[in-house]
N, C-alpha and C positions, 0 to 999 in steps of 0.2 A: 519312666526312660523306655518304655515299651513304644511310647508314641515318637520318640525319637528315631530307634530302629525302623517303625514302620513309616516315615517320614524318610528316611534316609534309601530308605530301599526305595520308594515308590519315585524318589526323583531320579536315582541311579536307572529304573528300568525305563521310566519315561522318555530318558534320555537315550536309552541302547547302549549297546556294550562296547560302541566303539568310544564314545564321548565319556570326558569326565566332567563331575558337575564341582562349582567351587561352591565350599563351604568357609565360612568366618565364624572364629571362633573367639570368645573372649575371654578365654582363660587357656593356657596350655594343657588343663588335664581334658580339657571338652576338644580341643583339637585332638589330643589322643584319642577320644572316644570316639570321635568323626574316623580317623585314620584306620580304628578297630573294625568299625562296621562298616564303611564304605569300600577301604582294602586301594586296591589303584582305580576304581572308577571315582576316586574324591580326589582332590586340590584345597588342601587347607589353609588357610590364611590366620594365623595366631596373631591377636592385636597387642594380646598382654604378652610380651617375650619370658620365658624363663627367670624366675628371679625377681619380675617383677612384683610391685605391691599392687593388688588390687583393688585395696582401700584410698589411692590416692590415684591410680589411673585417670587420665579423663584422654579420651581421643582426639587425636590431632586432626589436620586436615588431609596429613599424609595419612592415616590410620583410616579415615574416611575414605579416602580415594580409593585405597586398597581392598576396600569393600563393593568396589564395583565389577557386577557383575556376579557376584554371590548367590547362590540359591537361597540361602537359608543361615541364618547367624543362630549361632549358640551361646545362649548365656548361662551364668550359675542363676540367677534371677534370686527370690525371695530380698530384694534390695539391697542386694551387696552391691548391684554396678549403678551407683547413685545418678548416670548420666543416661540410663539405659532409654529412658521416654525422649530426652533431645535426639538420640541414635535411630530410634524408631522414625523421628520424624525426618531424621536427613536421610535413610534407605527409602520409603517412602514401601511401596508392597513389598519389600524382602521380609519372608518372614522371620521373626524371631522368636527361638522355642525356649522357655526358662526352664533349663533341664530341672534344676530343684524344686518347682514348684510342686510335684508330686509326692517328694520326699518329705516324710515328717519332719515338724520342728521341734527344736530343742528348748524349751523356757531358759536360760540362764540364772542363775542364782546368783546374788551381789557376791557371797562368801566363794564361790564357785573358785578353785586355780586353774582347771582346765580352759578358761577363757582368757587369762593374762597376757595372751599374746596382741587381745584387740580390747582394749578398755572401752572403746567406743560401744561397744556390745555388752558392756556388761549391764549389771543392775536391775535385772529382773527385763531383759528384752528378750527377743527371739536372735537364735542364733541361725545366721544367713551362712555359715561355712557348710554345709551337707557334706 
């Protein structure tokens, strides 16, 4: 998390006070995080709209076009976004920060009720929902 704050502040500082930077978020929580950190110095594009299902989302050509001009892309990571490698290929040099990478993972037990919302992640897998 510390790296995200540092990167956002560095980007804001490098563009000066008069300009805003464009940050793309692959989940509304990440968009909110970018707004909380960057304030009026960032413009946030949320690709997954509120209420969208992260498990079934695939960015469309229109979504990819919305990323044009983004200085940073925030992703959940931990393989939650199955399309992330393809997205990286599409955006070229734009840095993609996997926010969840630094958060400790939890192993899911097959008998756990906690993860019943996402059966694909049960039976001894690693929970990507940090």
